Every structure is written in C-alpha cells, then in structure tokens.
N, C-alpha and C positions, 0 to 999 in steps of 0.2 A: 085513648086506649094504649097507644105506644108509650106514652109517658108513664103510665101505671106499670107497664111491663118492665120498662127500664128501671123504675124505682124499686120494683121487686127484685130484679137482678142485682142492682147495687146493694140493696139491703142484705141479700144472701151472700154476696161477696164480702161485705163488711163483717158479717157474722162469721164467715169462714176464716177471715183474717184474724178476727179477735180470738176465736177458738184456737187457731194455730199458734198465736202469740202466747196464750195461756198455757197450752200444752208444752211449748218450748221452755217457758219460764219455770213451770213446775218441774220439768225434767232437769233443767240446770240447777234448780233449787235442791232437788233430791241429791244430785251429785255433790254439791257443796255441803249439804247437810250430813252426808255420809262422811265426808272429810272432817267436818267440824266435830262430829260425834267421835270418830276414831282418835282425833287429836285430843279431845277433852278426856276421854277414857285414859289415854296414855299419860296426860298431864296430871290427872287426879290420882293416879296410882303410882306416880313417881315420888320417891322419897325426897328428892332434891330437884330444884328447877333453876336454871336449865340443868339437864342431866350431867352427871359427873364427867369432867373432862371437856365439856362444851362451854364455849364462851357465850356470853349474852350478846345478842346481835345488836350492833349500834343502830340507833333510831334515825340517823340522818337521812339515809336514802328512803326507808319506808315512810318517813314523815313527809319528805319532799314528794314522793309518789302520791301520798294521800292528798296533799294540797293540790297537786296537778289534777287528779281525778275529780276532786270536788269542784275545781274551777271549770273543768270540761263539762261536768254534769250541770253546773249552774248556767253556763252559756247555752247548753242544749235546752234547758228549761226556758230560758229567755227566748230562744229561737221559737220554741213551741208556742209560748204565750203570745208572741208577736204575730202569730198566724202565718209564719213563713213568708213574710213580705220581703220584697227586694231590699228594703232598707235594713233588714236583719241579716243580710248576707255575711257581714263580719262576724256575727255570732256563730254562724255555721263554721266558718273557717277557724275561729278561735277554739271552738269545741273540738273540731277535727284534729287540729295540730297539737293541742294539749293532750289529746288521746294518743297521738304518736309519741309525744314527750313522755307519757306514762310508760309506754312500751319500752322506750329507750332506757328509762330509769330502771326497769326490771333487769336489763342486761347489766347495768352498773351494780345493781343489787347482787346478782349472781356472781359477778366478778369480785365484789367485796366479800361475799361469803367464802369464796375460794381463797382470797387473801388472808382471811382470819382462820383458815383451816377447817371450814365447814363444807364437807363434800357429801354427795348423795350416799356414798357407801360408808359414811361415818357413824351410822346408826339410824334409829327410827326418827329421832328428833329432826336431824337435818333432812332426811328423806321426806318427811312431811312438809317441811318448809319449802323444799324444792317442788314437791307435788302441788301444793297449794298455788305457789306463784307461777309454775308452768301452766297449770290448767287455767288459772285466771287470765294469764297473758294470752293464751290461745283464744279464749273467749273475747278478750279485748281486740285481738286481730280480727276475729269474726265481726265484732262491732264496728271496727274501722272499715271493713269491706261493706258492711251495711250502710255506713256513713257515706261511702263513695256512691253507693246506689242512691241514697237520699240526695246527694249532690246532683247526680244525673237527672233524677226525678224533678228536682227544683229548677235546674238550668234548662232542661228540655221543655218544661212548661212555663218558662219565663217567670218563675217564682209565683205562679198563680196555680194553686191547687184547687181547681174548679169543680172537682167532684169528691164525693165522700170516700171513694175507694183510694184515691191518691192521698187524701188527708189521713186516712186510716193507716196506710203504708208508712207515711212519714212519722206519724205518732208512734207506730210500733217500733221503728228504729230507735227513737229516742227513749221509749220505755225500756227497751233492752239495755240501752246505754246507762240509764239511771239504775237499773237492776245491778249492773256490773259495778257501779260506784258504791252501792250499798254493800255488796259482797266484799269489796275491797275494804270498806270501813270495818266490817266485822273481822276480816282477816288481820287488819292492822291492830285492832284492839286485842284480839286473842293471841296472835302469833308473836307480835313484837312488843306490845305495851305491857300486858299482864304477866 
C-alpha cells in the first residue's frame, strides 16, 4: 500500500515538474519569438542591410560562440544519454565550463561591437543586437545556475539518480540548456549570418 502511495506521489511530482518546464520554455519561446518578429519586420522593411551607416558585424566572435554552445549542448546530451553515471562526470564539467566560455564570449562580443562603433543608442539595429544578446546571456546565466544545481544533485546522490523525480530534475536542466543552444543558433543565423 505504501509503495503505491509513493508511486502516485512520485508520478504527480514528475507531472508537475514536466508541466513547469513546458510553461517555462513556452514563456521563454514567446519572449524570443517577439524579438525575432520585431527584428524580422525591421529587416524586411529596410531598404539597405545593414542599415545606412552601420558596419556589418564580423562573424569571428559569434561563430566562436556558436561552436562553444554546440559543444556544451553536445556534452550535455552525452551526459544525459549516459544516465548520469559517475564515469560521465567529465561530460558534466565540459558542458558547464564551455557554458561559462560562451558567456565570456558575449562580453568579448559586446566589447567588439563598441570597438567598431555599434552602441545601444546608435539606432534600432544595434539596440536589437544588444537586446537579443543580453537577454540570451541572462538566460545562459540562469542555465549555469541550474547546472550548478544539477551538480549538487549529482554529487549529493553520488551520481546515482535513484528515483524518477531526481532524474526528471536533471533532464529538465539539460532540456533548458539545449533550448538555449537552439535559440542561439537561430540568433546566429538571423542576426549575424543572413
């Protein structure tokens, strides 16, 4: 009887966690969709691209950021597929530290933008570039905080996620991380490449 009650409680907690993750991802998706829509309208109605007086943003740092976020997401995926075993500890650390590297790259990007004369008050185009990258970086910092939580969860439980609630929490952190990688890929394509 007690096992059935515990299973029901675990199932409800899993369901609540899944719903919470879906609500969070939909909310973040709507935020970025609004930004993408605004940027697209501005871009499609402009006679010239980039707008007159604006330099095209060099691809070096955005491309490096893209490689870093893809590596981080790939190692997070490997960590998840490994079942969070102790032998996969290195995947956790690689994913976490490349995530930090991505955030550091954003500071280099903002410095590079200032160096080429692209400031937030230079018009709509640079304001949108900064808005996209600031908001995404803020979400990456949230993702890194979630990664720290995941680390505590894994280390506290000696890399044994012995119940479905712990496993669901770990998977939620990594799904959020993958979501941020996908958003960056879309930003990279739309803001820097096209």
